[in-house]
C-alpha angles and dihedrals in degrees: 000000000000125000127184141168090209111101093211092054120097088229093063111113104173102240119029120163119240108295130186116224116211126189119194090340096310121114111235131209134198092036121165100176135007131182121188093191096057094030092231132137126187111204144149117276108246131195128231090276094053095255121141113249115224123231123248092279093051091227101095139032118267109243136204138190114227126185137211141089106336121202132177120212134181107233113255094023138074091224122121111238114242117193113218117231 
C-alpha cells in the first residue's frame, strides 16, 4: 500500500486519518509519502535537533528517499492501517 499527502502522487487518497509511518521499527516524522510494497519513504531531511533543513533555494524543504521495512500504524493501537479501496 502507498499513502501520500501529495495530491499529484498515486498514493494520495483525499482523506486519510492520522497514520504513523515506521521504518525498520523506528517511528518517522515529516513524511510526505510511504510505500510498504517498495519499502520507500519520501520525507523532509531533518537535522540533529529535529528541524527541517531547507533546500538550496531556501523556499522548500530538502527531501530524501529512505528505504527499509515500512509499516503503517493507527496511533494508540497496535493495528496495521489498511486503506479501503
